N, C-alpha and C positions, 0 to 999 in steps of 0.2 A: 815272515819273520820266524826264526828258529829259536828254540829255548836256549837261554844262556847257559854257560857251563855251571855257574853257581846254582841256577834254578834246577838243573838236572841233578846236581849233587844233593840238594835239599830233598828233592822228590825220591831219590834213591835211598837216603837215610830214613825218610818217613816210611817207605815201603818195607825196609828191613825191620823197623820198629814194630810195625803192624804185624808182620809175619811172625815175629817172635812172641808178640803179646797174646796171641790166641792159641799158642801151642798146647796150653794146658786144658783147653775146652774138651769136653767129652763129645762124642759123635751124636748124642741124643739130646743134649741140653746146650743151649746157646743164649748168651746174654750180651747186651750192649756194653761197651767199655765205659759208657757214661754212668756216673754214680746214680743219677736219677732213674735209670732203667736197669740197675744191676739185679733186680729181682724179677724182671720181666722176661720170661722165656718165650722168644718169638717162634720157637719150633712148635709150641703148644697153643699159643694165643694168636688169634687172627685179627685182633683189634688193638691198636695202640692206645694206651691210657692217656687221658687229658690231664696234664700236670700244670696247674696254674702258675707255678714258680718257674716253669721252663724245663728244658731238657739238658742242654749244655750251652756254654757261652764261648763264642769266638770274638775276640777283640779285633774289629776290622780297622785297619790303618791306625792301630793303637789309640782309637778314639771311640768307636761305636760298638756297643755290645750287641752281638747278633745271636739270637737263639737258634740252635741247630740240633740235629740228632744224627746219629750214626748207628747202623745196625748191619750185622752180617760178617762173614768171613773176609778179612782183608786180602786174602789171596785170590778172591773171586773178582770178576769184572765189576767196575764201579758204575753206579747209577745215581744221578742227582735229580731230585724231584723239586719243582719250583711252583709254588702256589699262585693263585690268582688274586684279583683285587679284593681287599677286605678279609682275606682268609689267612691261613698260616700253614706251617708244616703239618699241623694236626689234621688238616683236610685230607691228607694221605693216610689216614688212620687204618684203613683196610688194605692198603697197598704195601706199606713198609714192612710189616711183619712177614707176610707171605713171600714177597720178593727177596727179603733178606735171607731166606733159606737157601737161595741159590746165587745171590749177588751181594755185593758190598754196597749198601744203600745209604744215601745221605739226603737230607732235606734241611732247608733253613727258612727262617722268616725273613722276608725282604726288609731292608731298612724302612722304617715307617709303618710296618705292619706287624700283626701278631704280637709276640713277646719281645721283639727286637726293639732297639732304641728308636725314638721318634724325635730326632733333632729338627729344629726349624731351619730348613734349607730348601733349595729348589730340587724337586724330585723329577727325575727324567728317565727315559729308557736307557740312556747311557750310564746313569748312576747304577741302576740295577744290573746292567750288563757288566760293569766294572766289578761290582760286588761278587757276581757269579764267577768271573774269571779269577779274581783274587782268592775266592773260596776254593776253587779247584786247585790252584797252585799251592796255597798255604795250608789247607786242611786235608783235602783228598789226596793230593800228591801223586796222582797217576792219571792216565787218560780215562775219560768218563763219557758215558752217554747222558745227555741232558734231556729232561722231559719236563713239560710245563703245561699248566691249564690256564686258559683265558689269557690275561695279560702276562701271566707266568710263561705261557707258551710263546708269547712274543719275545720274552727275555731269553728263553731257551734258543729260539731261532736266531736272535741277534747275536748271542754268544757263539753259537755253532758257526755262524757265517763270518764272524770277524775275529775270533780268538785264534791264537796259534793252533794250527791244525794238528800238531802233535798232542794237544790236550783233548781233542774231541773224537770220539769213536762213532757217535751217531746222535740223532736228534729225534725226539718224539713230541708231537703236537697233539694235545688233548683240547680240542675246540679252542684253538689259539686265537687271540685277538690280533688285530693289525689291519691297516688299510692298504688298499691296492691302488695302483695308478689308474686314472681315468684316461683311456686311450684317445678320447675325443677332446680332451682339454689341453689347451696350451698353457702349461704351468708357468712359463715365464710371463705371459700376458696377465694371468690371474694375479701373480705376485706384484706386478706393477700397479694394477688396479687397486689391490688391497693397500698398498703402500700409500697411494694417493688419497685413499679414503680416510686415513688416520687423522685424528684430531685429538690433541692432548686432553682437552676439556671433556670431550665426549667419551674418550677412552677411560678417563678417571671415574666418570659417572657410571659407565657400564661395569667397570671393575668393582665399584662399591656395591652395585645392585647384585652382581654375580656373587660377591662374598656373602651378602645377606641371605640370598637364596640358598647357597650351599650350606651356610651355617644352620639354617632352619632344617634343611634336608638331613644334616648330620644328626641333629637332636632327635628327629623322627626315626631315622634308619637305625640308630643304635639301641632302640627299644627291642627287647626280646621278641615281643609279638610281631613286630614289623620284620625283624630278621627272619623269623620263621615263615612269615607270609611270602617274603621275596624268594627265599630258598625253595619253597614248595612250588613256586611258579617255574623254576628251572630244574626241578626234579619231577618231570611229568610222568615217568613210568613207575618210580618207587619213592613216593613222597614220604613214606614211613622212615626212610633213612635220615630225614631231617629231625633229629632228636635233640633233647635238652643239652647234651654235651657239645654237639656241633654248634648250637646257638650260643652256648656259653663261651666257646673258643673264639667266637667273633665278637660277642658283646663285652667280654672282660677287657680285652685290650683297648676298647673304645673309651674306657674310663681314664686312660692316661691323660694328664693335664695338657699335653701337646697334641692329642689325637684330633681335635677339631681343626686346628690350624693345618696339620699335616693332611687331613682329609681335603681341606680347601685347596691346598697347594697341588696335591696330586690330581684332583679333578680339573682345576684351572689350567694346569700345564699339560695334562695328558688326555683330558676328556674327549677332545675331538680328533685326537691322533695326529694333529698338525705338526707336532714337534718330534714325531718318530719317523724313522726311515720307512719307506714303503716295503711291504712284503716282497714285491717284485724284485727290488734291488738286493734284498738280503738273499733271496733264492738264487740270484745270479752269482753271488759270491760263495754260496754253500757248496761244500765239496765232501759230503759224507752221506751215509745212508739216512733216509728220512722216512719216518712212520707217521701217518695220520690216523690217530685213534679217535674217531669222531662220534659223539653222541648225535644221532640222526634226528632227534626231536628237540634240539636246542632252539628256544624262542629268541635268543639273543644273537648268536653267531650261527647262522643257518648252514646246512650242508653245502650250499653254493660256494661258500668260502673254501671248503676242502676241494670242491670241484676245480676251482680256480688255481689252487696250489698244485693240484695234479697236472693241470695244463702247463703251468710254468716250470714244474720240476717232474718231468715224466718218469724219472727213476724212482719216485716216491712210492711207498706202499700204503695201502689204506685198509683199515678194519672198521666196519660200521658197528657201532655199539647201540644197543637198545637202551637209550637214555637221553638225557638233556645236556645242559651246559656243563655239568660236572660229572661226566661218565665214570670217572675213577672212583667216586664216592657213591654214586647211584647204582652202578652195576660193576662193582669191583672185581668180581670173578672173571668177567669177560675182559676187562681191561688188563688185569694181571696176566691173563693167558696171552693176550696180544703183546704186551711188553716183554714177557719172558721169551716168547717165540722170536721176537725181533732181536733181543739181546743175544740169543743163541746164534743168530745169523751174523750179527756184528762181531761177535767174539771168535767166530769160526776162521 
């Protein structure tokens, strides 16, 4: 599918607006166009400030408030960073300022996470893919490289594989989540067996038990001490980067009145990956450069996942990072270098 004439026109107008908007910036000082960051000079500061009230707001579908940020020269190639489960755009605190010196960088909080709205609805991989595509078209307004961590990596891959290819320049996976096909399993046979096993009474009981267990888990996991403990497990190389601001950026959004129900719905719908496309199928559709920027000491998504992606998409590049599940925050210097090198290739 090609971009419609009206969409191309909108993107052209947005590009012209951005190009004019930064004409007055000096070569040594640069600030975001968002009022919340108007005093933050990303040429001098390497760490994004945590702002409890949010950075900027995009009204998605004229209904949902999405927290987002933008930084960098609009005439430069665009990069969109997508966070993982329970996190937010702030998780890219060490990446956004440095990368914005050479690129036009965006990040948003997924619907249901961070400082974005938390409506009571069914959360799915398709929902976040659609959010990403709409954000690219309506906010970024030009072709972009998408990058994501954990489930955000799956969102990046899903978007890159299924969106209009005119929108996507490249894809970067930072220890991305996602299931692979089992070559030994007959999926049709499994589906038939599972359908026959369904019993409305048993399923309602199991659902009630699942809800109770997840509700208790949410109460526990939103405690600052527990957040810190879990994060340090997946920052095996540099646990000192798990600081109070990072914990606060995860704990504060969990106080939202709808947070517990959203947590349940996300886990119940996406916890086992059954409702998401297989990584194999997405890679078959992918038609852009792919970088695997992988924390080699991840206790959750092990390097074998990256090995499998390389087998399925031989044209992919891989950079091994000395870090765990969140290499972008645990070892930001190495990740920033890898992303910048990849973007230079994509833009060439």
